[in-house]
Structures are given as structure tokens and as C-alpha cells.
N, C-alpha and C positions, 0 to 999 in steps of 0.2 A: 173510532178508536183515537185516542189522543196521539199527537204526534211526539215521539220521544225526543226528538231534536229540540223541541221547545221547553224541555224540563231542564232547569238549571241546578236544582239541588233536590235531594230526597232526604226527608226526616222519618225515621223509623219509629212507629208507634205501636206496631203489633196488630193494628186494627184497620188501617185504611190504605195499605200499599196497593197500587194499581199495576196492571199488566204493562202499561206504557212506562211506568217508573222502573219496573224490573229490566226492561229492554234498555232504558236510558243508562242505568247503572252498569249492566252487563256488557253493553256494546259501546257505549259512548264515554264510559268513565266518569259519569256525573258523580260528584261528591255526595257522601252520605253520612248522616249523624243520627245520634239517638236522642229521642225526645225526653224532656225532663220528666214528664209524668210517667213514662215508661220506667225510668230509673227508680221512681218511688215504688212502683208495683214490683219490680224485680227485687228490691231490697227487702220488701215485706215477705215475699215468697222465700227468700234466702234465709230469713230469720227463722221460719217454720222449719226448714231443713236442719239448721244449726241446732235448734233445741231438741229435734228428734235424735241427732247424734249424741248430744250431750247427755240426754236422758236415757240413752241406750234402747230407745224404742225401735223395734224391728220394722223396717219399711222396705219394700221391694226396691232394688236398684240403688239404695242408698248404703245399706249394710247387709245386702244379700247378694248371692250370685244372680246370674242372668239366665233367661230362658228355662230350660230343663233343670238348671241348677239353682232355681229360685228358692229353694228351701234350705240352702246352705247359708247359714249366718256367718258373716265375716267379722273377725275380731276388730275392735276399734282401732288397733294399731296399723291394720292393713286396709282400711276402707279407702284411703287416698290412693294407695298402690292399685286397688281394685279398679279404679277409674282409668288409670294409665294402662293397666293390663287389657282392659275392654277394648280401648282404642287400638292398641298394638295387635291383638288377636283378631280383630274384626277387619284389619287392613290387609285383605287378601284378594283384591280386585285383580283382574287379568285383562289383557287385550290393549288396544290402543287407547290413548288418553281421551277423555272428553274434550271438546273444543273449550278454549278458555272462556267464552261467553257463557257456556252452560255452567262451568265451575263457579264463576263469579255470580251468576244468577242464584245458584244454590246457596252460596255464602250469604247473600242478601236475604234470601228467604229463611235460612236458619236463624239469622239475627232477628229477623222480624217476628218469627215464631217465639224465640226466647224473650222478646220484648213484651209479649203479653203478660208476663209475670206469673206463669203457671208451671215453670220448669225447674226452679230451685237453683239457678246458677247465680253467680255474682255478676254485678254490672260490668266488671272488668273483662269478663269473658265475651260479652256482647260487644263491647267496645273494641276488643281485640280483633274480632271478626270484621268489624267495620274499618278498622285501621289497616287490615290487610288489603281490603278492597280499595281504600284511598290511596295506599302505597303502591298499588299495582302488583301485589304479591299474589300469585296464583299457584295453588297446589297442583301437582300432577295427579290426576285421578283416572284410574283405568276404568273403562266404560262397561266392563262386564263383571258380574258378581252379585248383583242385587236381585233378590226375589220379590221385592216390594212389600215385605212385612217380615220382621217388625221394621217397617220403613226401609230406607235406603241405607242399611247399616254399613255395608262395605264401602261404598263411595264416600259417605259422609265421614267415615273414619279416616280415610286418606286426607281429607281436609283438616281433621282434628290433629293428625300427626304434625302438621306444619304449624298449627296454632300453638301446640305445646312444645314446639322445638325439638321433636324427636328425630334422631339421626336416620330413622327408617323412612322418613318422609322426604319428598322431592317437591321442588318449587321452581318457578322462574318468574322474572319480573317483566311485565309487559303492560304498558298503557296503551290507549287507543292510538293507532297509527304506528305502534311498535311491533316487533315480531310476536307471533303467537306460538302456542305450544307445538312443539315438533320443529320449530324454526331456530330454536336455541337450546343449547345444552342445559338440562335441569341441574339444580344445585341441591345438595343434601340440606335438610332443614335443621341444621345445627344452629344453636343460639348465636354463635360468632358470625355465621353466614347471614342469618336474618337481620342482625344488628347493622350490618353494612348498608342495609336499605331502610333503616330507621325503625325496624320492628323489634319489640321485645316479646319473647314467647311468654305464655301464661302457664303456670304449673297448676294443673287440674286438681280440684278438691272434690268433696262429697257431691254426688250426683251429676257432676258436670260432664264427665264422659258420656254417660248415658244420655243426657240431655243434648249433647252435640251430634250423636249419631243415630238417634231413634226418631226418625221423621221422614216424611215423604218429599223432602226438598229437592232431591236430584230429579226425580221423574216430574215434579212440578215445575222445576227450572226448564227443563226441556219443553214442557207443555206451553209455558209462557212465551217462549221464543218461537215455537211452532205455531201458536195461535196468531201472533203478531204477523209472521211471514205468510200464513195461510190468508189472512185478510188481504194482504198485498197481492198474493198470487191469484186469488179468486177474481179480484177486479181485473187483473190482467188477463185472465182466462175469458172473461166476459168481453174484453175488447178484441181478443184474438178471434172469439166467435163472430163478433160483428164484422171484423175485416174479412174473414173466411166467407161469411154470407154475402158480402159485397163482391168479393172475388168470384164466387160461385154464380153470381147473378141470380141469387136465390129469391124466394117468395116471402115477403114480410108479413103476410096475413096471419102467420102463425103467432104473431106478437101482438095481435089485436087485443085491446084492453077487455073486450067483452068475454073472450076465451078465458081469461085468467080470473075474472071477476066470479065466474060460476064454479071455480075451484079454489076457494080463498085460503089456500095454505100459506103459512107465513113465508114471506120473501118471494113468492112466485110472481106476484104482481109487480113488485119492485124490480126484479130482474128483467121481466118483459118490458117495463117501462124504460129502463136504461137502454135496452136494445133498440127500442123505438127511437130513443133520443139519438143513439149513435148513427142510425141509418136514415135519419129524418132527411126528407127532401133529396134522397139519392137519385142522381141522374142515371146510375147504372142499373139499380133494382127496378126502377120504374120504366126502363127501356125495353122495347121489344126487338131491338137490334142487338145481335151478338157483337159486342164491341171488340172482343178478342179477335174474332175473324176479321172484322174491318180493319183492325190494327195491322194484322198480318198482311192483308191486301195492300195497305199504304206502304208498309215497309218493303214489300216485294217490288212495288212500282218505284220507290225512292232508290232502291239499290240498282235496279235496272237503269234508271235515268242517270244515275251517278256514273256508271260505267259508260254509257253513251257519251256523256260529256268529256270523258277522257279521250275519246276517239278524235281523229282529225276532223276539223270543222267541215260540215257538209256543204255542198253547193246547192243553190236552190234549183229544183227541178221544174222545167217549163213544159207546158203542153204545146201542141202545134199552134193553138190560137194565141200563144204568148201569155196566157193567164197562169198564175202559180198552181202547181199540182197540189193535190191533197197529199200530205206527208204522213206517213204512219207513225213517225215519232211524235209529231204534234198531237195526234189523236191519242196516243198512248199517255203522253203527258197530261192531256185533258181528263183522261180517266181518273187521275189521282184527285183532281178537284172535285169531280162528280162523287167519288167514294167519300171524300171528306165532307161534302155537303149532306150526305146521308146522315152523318153524325150530328152536324149542326142543325139540320131540319128536325131530327128526332129529338134533340135536346130542347129546341124551342117549343116543340109540341108538348113535351113532357112538363116543362115549366108552366105552360098554360093550363094544364090539367091537374098537376100534382096537388095543389092546394085543395081542390074539391074532392079528389078521390085518391088520397095518399097511398092506400094499400091495395086498392082494386083496380088501379090503372092498367096493370099488366093483364087483366082479363078482358079488356076491351077488344072485342073481336073487329070492330070497325077500324081501330088503330092498327091492329095486326095486319088487316087487308091493306091499309095504306102503305105500311113499311114493305110488305111483300112486293107491291106493285113498284115501289121505288127501286128496290133491289133488282127486280126483273128488267127494268128499263136500263140499268147499267150493264147487265148481262147481255141484253140485246145489242147495246153499243159494242161490246167486246166481240160478239159474233159478226157484226157488220164489218169491223176492222179486218178480221180474219178473211172474210169473204172478199171484201174489196181489194185488199192489198196482197196480190200474189207474189209480190217481191219481198215479202216479210222474211227476214233471216230466221234461221231455226231457233235461235235464243229468244227472239221476240214472240214467235209463234208459241213456243213452250210456255213462255211467261203468260200469255193471254189464255191458253188452255187451262193453265193452273189457277188463274184468277176465276175463270168461269165456274170451275168445279168448287173452288173455295167459297165463292159467294152463295153457293147452294145452301151453305150452312150459316149464312150471315143473318138469318132470321129464323126464328122457331117456326115449325109447321103448325103448331097449335099453341094456344096460351097455356103457360105453366100453371098447374094446379096446386102442387104442394112439393115440398123438399123431402130429402131423406130425414130420418129420425135424428141424426146427429146435428142437423141445423134446426129442424123444426121443434124438437123437444128440448132444446137447450135451457130454456127457463125452468122447466120442470126438474131437470137434473141438477143445475147449479143451485137452484133454490133449495133442494134437498141437502146439498153441501153446506149451504149457508145456515140451515137449520141445525145441522151437526156441529157447526163452528159455534153457533150461538150457545148451544147447550154446554159445549166444552168450555167456553168463556165463563159461563155462570159457575161451573164447578171450580175451575181454576181460580177465579176471583175470590170464591170462598176459602179454598185451600190455602192460598198464600197468606191469608189473615187468620189462620187457625193454629191452635196448639196441637201438635201431632206426636208428641212423645209419650212416654209411659214410665213410671206413674206420672199423673199430673197432680199439681199441688194448688189447692184452692185456699189461700190465706183467709182465716176468719176475719169477719168485719168487726172492728173495734167499736164498742158502743160510744155514742156521741159524748155522753157525760164523762167518759174516761180519757177523751183525747187531749185535753188540756192539763190533766193531772199527772200522766205518766207517758213514757214512750211506748211504742208499739211493741218492742222487744220485751220490756218489762211486763207489759200486759199479758203477752204470750206466756211468759215464765209463770204467771199466776194462773194460767188456764191451759195446762199441759194436754188435757183431754181434747181440747179444740185442735191442737196440733196433730194429734194422732188421727182425728177424723178428717183432717185437711187432705190427706193423701189418698188418692183414688186410682186404682189400676183399671185400665180399660184398653180400647183397641183403636184409638184415633190414628195410630201409626200405619194402619192397613191402608194399602195403596189402591184398593179397589175402585173408589170413586174416580180418581185421575186415571188409572189404567183403563177403565171401562170407556171413559169418554175419548181417550187417545185411540183405542180400538175403533171406536164409532167414527172418529174424525178421519183416521187413516183410510177407512172404507170409503168415506165421502170423497176424500181427495183422490183416491185411486179412480172413482167415477169421473171426476173432473179430467183426469188424464185420459181416461178411456175414450170419452166422447170428443176430446181435443184430437186425438190421434186419428179417430175415424174421419174427421173433417179434412185432416192432412191427406188421408188416403183418397178421399173423393177429388181434391184438387189436383192430385197428380195423375188421376186416372182419366185418360182422354175419352173413355166411353161414358163417363158420369159427370164431367166437369163443365158441361154446357159450352163447348166449343174451345176450351183451353188446349193447348198442345200437349202431347204425351210428356209426362214428367216435367212440364213446365220449361222446356227448353226449345229454342227456336230451330235447333238442329238436332232432333232425336236420332239416336243411332250412333252417330259420332260422339255425342254427348249423353251421359245418363241423367244429367239434370238433378232434379230433386228426388230421384228414386230412392237413394240410400238414406237420406235423412228420415224418410218415413220408416225404413228398417229400424233405425235407431229409436224412433218413437215407439214402434211396435215392441222392441225388446224391453224398453223401460215399462211399458204397460204390462207385459207379462211378469216382469220382476216384481211389480207392485202387487200383482195377484197373489204371489207367494207371501210377500211382506204383510199383506192385509189379513192374513189368518189371525183371529183374535188371540192375543197372548193371555188375556185374563180368563179364557175358558180352561187354562191349564192351572194345576196346582201340585206342587211336590212338597210333602211334609218335611220340615226341618226341625232341628233341636230336639232329636229323639221324640219326635211326634208332639212336643209341647206346642209347637207352632205348626199345627196340622193343616192349615189352609192359608196359602200365601197368594198375592195378587199378581205377580209377574208384571207389575205396572210400569216398572222402569223399561222393561223390554218392550212393552206396548208403545211407550213414549219414544224410545230410540227408533223403532220401526216406523212410527208415524213421521219422525224427522226424515227418514230415508225416503219415504213415499213422497213427502213434501218436496224433497230435492229432485227426485225423478220427475215429478209433475212439472216442476219449474222448467226442466229441460224440454219436456213435451210441449209445454206452452210456447217456449222459445222457438222450437221447430215450427209450430203452427204460425207464429208471427212472421218468421222469415218466408215461409212458404206462401202465406197470404200476400205478403209484400211482392213476391215474384209474380204471383197470379194477377194481382192488381196492376203490375206494371204492363200486362198484356191489355187489361181493361181500360187502363187509364189513357185514353187517346188524347191527342192534342185537342185541348178545349174541353175534353171529357172530364167533368168534375166528379170527385168523390163526394159523399155526404160531408157536410162541413166539419162535423165532429170527427169523423173518421179521417179527414184530411190532417187533423192535428196529430192523431195517433200515428199516421203514416209519416209525418214529419219527425216524430219522436223516434221511430224506427230508423230513420235516416240519420239522426243525430248520433245514434249509438252504433253506427257501423264501424268496424275496426279498420276497414281498408277502403271505405268509400271516398269518393271525391266530394266536391262541394255540394253535389246533389245527394250525397249520402250513399246508402246501400245501392250498388250498381244493378242494373238489369243484366242478369247473368246470362251471357251468350255462350260461355264456355265453361267447362267442368273446372272445379276448384276445390281446395281443401275447405270442408265446411266446419270443422271443429272450432276455429277461432270465432266464426260468426255465431254459432250456437252458444258458446261460452259467454260471449260479449252480451247477447241478448237475454240469457239466463241470468246474468249479473245484474242487468238493468231491471229485470223483473224483481229480483231479490232486494234491490235497493229502492224499490218503490217508485220507480220513474213513471210507470204506467198508471199506477194507483193515484199518483199526484195529478196526472192529466184528467182522471176520472173526477177528482174533487174539483177541478177547474171547470170542466164542461158540463158536469152533471150535478154538482153540488154534493 
């Protein structure tokens, strides 16, 4: 997907607007203008409407009522008032306002639809919409009230109120970097208020009210922003999964290319390939040594030795023959070096074998036996110190006993075979989400360049031999029947296409959140985390550690299950049953945006949980996979309270909300997706 930050200007043609351009205008305030060829198409379509009015030819929405009132013919003197009344009567939204970026995206999309030249408006109406965008004038649009057919009538009417300078409308002015809706007091959209910001309202004429509020632009605006954010989020979720796999010291054979080649569903092989790239040459995944346990052993010894050095300097103890006595302090200090060598020896061995057998190395029984023997040798040293030195003080004896017990779990008793589903099946699950995203992109990309109001007007094509002899308007006046046939009533306003893919996408995103939360639950569970301490705290009991962040993730997952109920399976007849099937597409899009936001928090929780878990695995000299190390560094950069090393290794309980919010913001801003582009292409 194109980077919106690289877009400098957008020219509206009605035919080639992209998702990235929508994001650039809505979020970054990129200036927008109307293409010259679009003005020509708009003028021709408007000429058809004017002739229909002049000839008193009855056409729906131009000189008739709307919906169930479609058979009421409106007198010529009232047809301009008809358009104003339409906007006022349909401005009945309730609830909190849509975010400014959604409203601005909808304004751009409506202008682009009108620019196709099938709606019958004047050029001045389209240019007014674009002027509002360029001036930073954003209508206040309540988020509830649309049933998704005939389009987003209610929310689009609230935009049109400001465009026409109606006192019932509300607006605020905000450009990128300035306050958003809700942060400033809205102003009534009176002409004198709007003129203070350089905008002159437009008095609506024939067909223009209906052309402004009859379309799918509000639900499609949400869809465009959600799709861009979902792209960023799912790449972040892949990285979180890779970090969790490394933190769990999992089994990478599940991502072997051969597995995914024999189930060639779209995206599955690509996801597996990216995961292989992330964990390539990992010294943790390919190790048979439980690095978390070894790190704890090292820290226990370091803490003990630090306390000993604080004591009064000891005198050398002499034997009767005058030779220096064996001192238990020296022997305990030597244990630290022996345990550290366990790690360095293991890494050396892994580096020698990983190129030949990158994913099968952990199944090497000979290598497993080698590591077991090395650990047993250290345990033997511990037992000998305890047996030889009867003068050991209680704290030293207690330390050695704990070390001996801890080292029993320093190496697995058997080679790992496979991980739980949340690790092993990640490519299958995330690829399913990518397929939903791709389908939704295809629909949204078509929708943003479609004419979605009703009726639509298809200006007749002027014969080539007439073009130099007379104007288009004069030619139409000579061919009135062609104008009558140019008006077609249909149902392009129906939001089912957008609503259905938003329902599809929110189910897919909910699955991304589900599997992410399950990995978090594994990492904090000492019975399943391959040697990590309970709730990832060095001092469980006194500290709850990462217990409750997993609760938050679980709550968000549960909420997503409710939000993921498909909105488009419902339909409530409106307009006295004239509109007897509606899409509820805007509700589907709104819920999809909520699910996306929740999953962003879940992925943020997985990122910080994996970071803490990797802090146990990441021994002195113990390297992460090279690409994961870059991601680990990015986590460090975005710590709100970290020192120069970044997010600290949490030894004590703290308030988690700032960390979660900061990481969720980093995900939304595309920090991790940018790393993906850098390290995976």
C-alpha cells in the first residue's frame, strides 16, 4: 500500500482516487483540487437536469418527493426549497460525533463521486466541498442514524447543512496538528461564521440536496481508514507473534516452507516466509538450554556476590601446613563463570550447526545429551561445595540448594516436538485475515470511484458531426427525448457491498486479536512458558507482574466477539416499506473500527509481554535473531518511562496503562510496519 505521507497533492477525477490518497487528505490535510475534465462532465450532466426542469418533465428527486413520497410531483416554484428541506429533514443523527478524519474522508469521497458527472450538480457544489477540506472546515456529524440505504442519508445531510450555510449545522476548524472534534467548541454554520474562515456557503439548486446525501460515503470513509490501519496492524501482529515465539523458545518447524506449499492458499506462504525471516538464525530457538533459567541462576549468584562484597574484607584462612585454604566464596564465584560458559558453549555449538539444519537442530538427541551432561557437571560442583564446606553460612547453603533445584529445569528432558496452536498455526490464521483484508480493499477501491446516488444521469453523447456546429446545451434542447431517457433510477446507494466486507474484516481482525491474546496467556503461565517465571516477574507473590495485562487483553477479545456479529444480516424496513431492505453497512463499518482499535491494544500488550519474556531469555551474549533485535530496539525507543536502554526489565509492579497506550500508538502510527518494510521488503 502506498505511503500517504509521500502524497503531496490529490486531484479529484471521479475515477482513480486511491485508498492512500483518502488517508492523505483525511489525516494529513493534503490539498485537493478538481480535474478539468471532471468539470466538463459535471457541466454536461447539469445541462440535462436544467432542461428537464425547464420542460417540466417529471423525474424522481428533481421535481418529486423522496422515498415513499416519490409519486408526489412538486411545483416548479418549490423544487429548490425541496432540496433544502431534504437536507434539513434528514439531519437527525444522534450520538457522539464521528472523528474528524472520517468526516473529511467522507467529504472527499462524496466530491469524487460527484466528479464522475452522473449526479446532476453544478461544478460549484463539488468545488465547495473541496474548499471546505482545504480550509480545514469540518462539519460535526453524529455517528448514529444511518441504516446504509438509501446510502448514508443522515450523516451526509449533516455535512450538507454546513455546505449550504444552514443555522442547524455545526462545524469546527481544524487542520493537521490542530485540535480535533470534541476538543473545541463547535460553531453554528451561519454564513457569517463560515466567511470568517474564507468559505462562502452554496445555495442548493435542483437535484443537489439529493446528490449530496444519497451515497455510501460515510461507511466507505470508515472502511478506507480501517483498511489502511489494518494493514499496519496486521504487520505489527506478525512481529509480535515472532517475538512471542522467540520468548517462548518455541519450535520453528511449523513455518517450514514445505508445509505451506502443500496448502497454497493466498498469503499463507508469504506469512510463513516472513516469520522465518524474523527468527532466522535465532540462538534462542535453536538452543537446547533454557536460557530463562540460566539467567535466573546468574542473577542469583550476582546478587549474592554483591552482598558479600559489602561485608568486611575477609582474612585469608590458612591450613596447618601454611597453604591457602579452599574458600567457599571463591568456589561460589567460580560457579557464575561455569554457568555463563554453558551459554557461550551452547551458542558456539548452535552457530556451527544452524546453517546446515536451521529448523531441525532442536531435535538433535546427541546435542541434547551434550547439554544435559554440561548442566549435570555444574550441579555436581554445587553438591561438592555443600559437602566439603561445613562452615557455609545459612544464606550460602540456601543459595546453593536453590541453584541445584533451578538447574534441573535448565535443559529440557526431551526434544520439543511442536508448540501450541496459537504459535504453530499463526500463518494459517493471519493469512485468513490478509485474504479478508484484500477482498475488502478490492471492494472499497471500487466503491470510492463509483457513482452511488439515485437517480443517476447519463448525459447523451453528442454526435461528432455536431460538436463544431453547436453547443452541447443547444443540441440537448433539440433532442429533449434524449434528456428524458438519460435519467435512471436504481440502487447503487445500497451499502451491502461495503457493509458485508466490513463484517468480514471485523471477524478476521477479531481472530488476529484472539490468537494474540492466547500467546500472551502462554507467556505468563509458568506451567506452559518453557521455564519463564510466573507472570514474568522475578519476585512472584509480592508482585503480580504481567497477570492483569492479560486480563485486559481477554476483556478486549470478549468485547470483539460481541462487536463481530454481522450487522448486514439485519434489515429493518424504512420509508413506509418503500425501502424494505437496508444494509446497516455504516454500523458494520463503525464496529469494524472498534474491533480494529481493540486489537491494536491486544497486540500492544503482546509486544510488551514478549519484551519482558525476552528480557529473561536475552542473556549476556545471548543474541536474538538479527531481525527481531531491530524490533526489540523499536520497542525500546517507544518506552514512555524507559532509560537509555528503553523499556526496563520490570522487577516491580507498576501502572501499565501508559505503556499499553504508548505501544498501541506506535502500532497505529505504523512504526512496526515500517520496520517490516526495512527488514523484509
